C-alpha positions as CSV (number, residue, x, y, z in Angstrom):
1,M,13.0,-51.4,-78.2
2,R,9.8,-51.5,-76.2
3,K,11.8,-51.5,-73.0
4,E,13.9,-48.6,-74.2
5,H,10.8,-46.6,-75.0
6,K,9.4,-47.5,-71.6
7,Y,12.5,-46.4,-69.8
8,F,12.7,-43.2,-71.9
9,A,9.1,-42.3,-71.1
10,I,9.6,-42.9,-67.4
11,A,12.8,-40.8,-67.4
12,T,11.1,-38.0,-69.3
13,F,8.2,-38.1,-66.9
14,C,10.5,-37.8,-63.9
15,L,12.4,-34.9,-65.5
16,V,9.1,-33.0,-66.1
17,V,8.0,-33.6,-62.5
18,A,11.3,-32.5,-61.2
19,F,11.3,-29.4,-63.4
20,L,7.8,-28.5,-62.4
21,G,8.6,-29.1,-58.7
22,S,11.6,-26.8,-58.9
23,I,9.5,-24.1,-60.4
24,V,6.9,-24.5,-57.6
25,W,9.7,-24.5,-54.9
26,Y,11.3,-21.4,-56.4
27,N,8.0,-19.5,-56.5
28,V,7.2,-20.5,-52.9
29,Q,10.6,-19.3,-51.7
30,K,10.2,-16.1,-53.6
31,I,6.8,-15.4,-52.0
32,K,8.3,-16.2,-48.5
33,L,11.1,-13.7,-49.2
34,Q,8.7,-11.1,-50.3
35,Q,6.5,-11.6,-47.2
36,A,9.6,-11.5,-45.0
37,G,10.6,-8.2,-46.6
38,S,7.1,-6.8,-46.2
39,N,6.9,-7.9,-42.5
40,K,10.0,-6.1,-41.4
41,T,8.8,-3.9,-38.6
42,I,10.0,-2.2,-35.4
43,T,7.9,-1.5,-32.3
44,L,8.5,1.5,-30.1
45,S,6.7,2.5,-26.9
46,G,6.4,5.8,-25.0
47,E,4.8,7.1,-21.9
48,G,3.2,10.5,-21.3
49,K,2.2,12.0,-18.0
50,V,-0.1,14.8,-17.0
51,V,-0.8,16.0,-13.5
52,A,-4.6,16.6,-13.0
53,K,-5.8,18.7,-10.1
54,P,-9.5,18.2,-9.1
55,D,-11.7,21.1,-9.9
56,V,-15.0,19.9,-8.6
57,A,-16.2,18.7,-5.2
58,E,-19.3,16.6,-5.1
59,I,-21.4,16.3,-1.9
60,S,-24.5,14.3,-1.5
61,F,-27.1,15.1,1.2
62,G,-30.7,14.3,1.9
63,V,-33.8,15.1,3.9
64,I,-35.6,12.2,5.5
65,T,-39.1,13.1,6.8
66,Q,-41.5,10.8,8.7
67,N,-45.2,11.5,9.3
68,T,-48.4,9.5,9.8
69,D,-49.9,11.4,6.8
70,S,-48.1,10.8,3.5
71,S,-49.1,14.3,2.2
72,K,-47.7,16.0,5.3
73,A,-44.5,14.0,4.9
74,Q,-44.2,15.2,1.3
75,S,-45.0,18.9,2.1
76,D,-42.6,19.0,5.1
77,N,-39.8,17.4,3.1
78,D,-40.3,19.6,0.0
79,S,-40.3,22.8,2.2
80,K,-37.0,21.8,3.8
81,M,-35.5,21.0,0.4
82,K,-36.5,24.3,-1.0
83,V,-34.8,26.1,1.8
84,L,-31.6,24.0,1.2
85,T,-31.7,24.6,-2.6
86,G,-32.1,28.4,-1.9
87,L,-29.1,28.2,0.4
88,L,-26.9,26.6,-2.3
89,K,-27.9,29.1,-4.9
90,S,-27.2,32.0,-2.5
91,Q,-23.6,30.6,-2.3
92,G,-23.2,30.8,-6.1
93,I,-24.1,27.2,-6.9
94,D,-25.5,27.0,-10.4
95,E,-28.9,25.2,-10.8
96,K,-27.3,22.7,-13.3
97,D,-24.9,21.6,-10.5
98,I,-27.8,20.6,-8.2
99,T,-29.3,17.2,-9.1
100,T,-32.0,15.3,-7.3
101,T,-30.9,11.7,-7.2
102,T,-33.5,10.1,-4.9
103,Y,-37.2,10.8,-4.2
104,N,-38.7,7.9,-2.4
105,L,-41.9,7.7,-0.4
106,E,-42.6,4.4,1.4
107,P,-44.9,3.3,4.2
108,Q,-43.6,2.3,7.6
109,Y,-44.9,-0.9,9.1
110,N,-45.5,-2.3,12.6
111,Y,-45.0,-6.1,12.9
112,N,-45.3,-6.3,16.7
113,Y,-48.7,-4.8,17.6
114,C,-50.4,-8.2,18.1
115,R,-47.8,-9.5,20.6
116,V,-49.1,-9.8,24.2
117,G,-46.0,-10.4,26.2
118,A,-42.2,-10.5,26.3
119,N,-42.1,-14.1,25.2
120,D,-44.5,-13.6,22.3
121,Y,-42.5,-13.7,19.1
122,R,-45.2,-13.8,16.6
123,T,-44.9,-11.8,13.4
124,C,-48.0,-9.8,13.1
125,P,-49.6,-8.9,9.8
126,P,-48.1,-5.6,8.6
127,K,-49.8,-2.5,9.8
128,I,-49.0,0.9,8.3
129,T,-48.0,3.3,11.1
130,G,-46.8,6.2,8.9
131,Y,-44.8,7.2,5.9
132,Q,-41.1,8.1,5.2
133,L,-40.0,10.3,2.4
134,T,-36.3,10.3,1.5
135,Q,-35.0,12.9,-0.9
136,R,-31.4,13.1,-1.8
137,V,-29.5,15.7,-3.8
138,T,-25.9,15.7,-5.3
139,V,-24.2,19.1,-5.5
140,K,-21.1,20.1,-7.4
141,I,-19.1,22.8,-5.7
142,R,-16.5,24.5,-8.0
143,D,-15.3,27.1,-5.5
144,F,-13.4,25.0,-2.9
145,S,-13.3,27.9,-0.5
146,K,-17.0,27.5,0.1
147,I,-17.1,23.8,0.8
148,N,-17.0,24.0,4.6
149,L,-19.3,27.0,4.7
150,I,-21.9,25.2,2.6
151,V,-21.6,21.9,4.5
152,S,-21.9,23.5,7.9
153,S,-25.1,25.2,6.8
154,L,-26.9,22.0,5.7
155,T,-27.9,20.5,9.0
156,P,-29.2,23.7,10.6
157,N,-31.4,24.1,7.5
158,G,-33.0,20.7,7.5
159,A,-30.5,18.2,6.0
160,N,-30.3,15.1,8.2
161,D,-28.3,12.7,5.9
162,I,-25.0,14.0,4.6
163,S,-22.4,11.8,2.8
164,Q,-18.6,12.3,2.4
165,I,-17.1,14.5,-0.2
166,A,-15.6,13.3,-3.5
167,F,-13.2,15.3,-5.7
168,T,-13.3,14.9,-9.4
169,V,-11.9,16.5,-12.6
170,D,-14.6,18.1,-14.8
171,G,-12.4,18.0,-17.9
172,L,-10.9,14.5,-17.6
173,A,-10.9,13.8,-21.3
174,G,-8.7,16.8,-22.0
175,Y,-6.1,15.6,-19.6
176,Q,-6.2,12.1,-21.1
177,L,-5.7,13.5,-24.6
178,Q,-2.7,15.6,-23.4
179,A,-1.1,12.4,-21.9
180,Q,-1.7,10.5,-25.1
181,I,-0.1,13.2,-27.2
182,A,2.9,13.4,-24.8
183,A,3.4,9.6,-25.1
184,I,3.3,9.7,-28.9
185,Q,5.8,12.5,-28.9
186,E,8.1,10.4,-26.8
187,V,7.8,7.6,-29.3
188,M,8.7,9.9,-32.2
189,K,11.8,11.1,-30.2
190,K,12.9,7.5,-29.8
191,K,12.4,6.9,-33.5
192,A,14.5,9.9,-34.5
193,A,17.3,8.9,-32.1
194,L,17.3,5.3,-33.3
195,E,17.5,6.4,-37.0
196,K,20.4,8.7,-36.2
197,A,22.3,6.2,-34.1
198,T,21.9,3.2,-36.4
199,G,21.4,4.7,-39.9
200,I,18.2,2.6,-40.4
201,K,15.3,4.1,-42.2
202,I,12.0,3.8,-40.2
203,G,9.0,4.0,-42.4
204,Q,5.3,4.6,-42.0
205,I,3.1,3.9,-38.9
206,L,1.3,0.5,-39.2
207,S,-0.6,0.5,-36.0
208,I,-1.0,2.3,-32.7
209,S,-2.2,0.9,-29.4
210,N,-2.7,2.8,-26.2
211,G,-3.6,2.4,-22.6
212,S,-4.6,5.2,-20.2
213,N,-4.8,5.4,-16.4
214,V,-7.9,7.1,-15.1
215,P,-6.9,8.9,-11.9
216,L,-8.0,7.8,-8.5
217,Y,-7.4,10.7,-6.3
218,N,-5.6,10.4,-3.1
219,Y,-7.1,12.9,-0.7
220,K,-8.0,13.0,3.0
221,T,-11.7,12.1,3.4
222,L,-13.7,14.9,4.9
223,D,-16.3,13.6,7.3
224,M,-19.3,15.6,6.2
225,Q,-21.5,14.5,9.2
226,A,-18.8,15.7,11.6
227,T,-18.1,18.9,9.7
228,A,-21.8,19.7,9.5
229,S,-22.2,19.2,13.3
230,L,-19.4,21.7,14.0
231,G,-21.4,24.7,12.7
232,S,-19.7,27.8,11.4
233,G,-16.4,26.9,13.0
234,A,-15.9,24.2,10.4
235,S,-15.3,26.8,7.8
236,E,-11.7,27.1,8.9
237,A,-10.9,23.4,8.3
238,A,-8.4,22.8,5.5
239,I,-9.5,21.2,2.3
240,N,-6.8,19.3,0.4
241,P,-8.2,17.7,-2.8
242,G,-4.7,16.5,-3.8
243,S,-3.7,15.6,-7.3
244,Q,-3.0,12.6,-9.5
245,E,-0.9,11.8,-12.5
246,I,-2.8,10.6,-15.6
247,T,-0.5,8.4,-17.6
248,S,-0.8,7.1,-21.1
249,Q,1.2,4.3,-22.7
250,Q,1.4,4.4,-26.5
251,T,2.9,1.5,-28.6
252,I,3.5,2.2,-32.3
253,V,4.5,-0.3,-34.9
254,F,6.5,1.1,-37.8
255,S,7.6,-0.5,-41.1
256,L,11.3,-0.7,-41.9
257,E,12.5,0.6,-45.3
């Protein structure tokens, strides 16, 4: 009898374990099915494009003045820069579009004064021989018809360091937003077409990811030094700032109902 009770107890224990195991397995499978149902998604992508045309030309120029007297170097440089600033304002350039980017006064040294012959390569203790003041200004020109006229007037009025021109878009963020909206509209068109063609019901938006291309303008570089040296005749040169497409890629994940 004891053996029978023992076998009965073992069998009962095994049945209980099996029963509990089946319940656990069932609940795990149920959770998996629920998760699978909740994870049913579809991903659609779209691209939007907007053509941006540069509306600002940026030119950087400077006045470099040397003198044995630092105060004289400053006063001479400041006088020339005042004339140039007045010239820009006379051409309709707003004061907020004229920015001083560099103002640097530094001594000039002679390291050769102690040498006594052609074969003397000693480095002499530094001796100040004068001062150099470098002042640079960046100007935004919004009326492109005045670019060459302004540039050709810089050198005759004291500018002796002129950089190349760069074209930019003043309202770049607005163009980027337009491209993003166009890309999202493209996605929604794809969504509607897919629902109509397949009969599936696409639900709410779960996530949106985007990428935008900031334009790098393709334009013919205008050599400012060469243009400035041509004088008033340079005003007839053609300015072609070009244009660039700003693109936005939008990827949207939807739930499936």
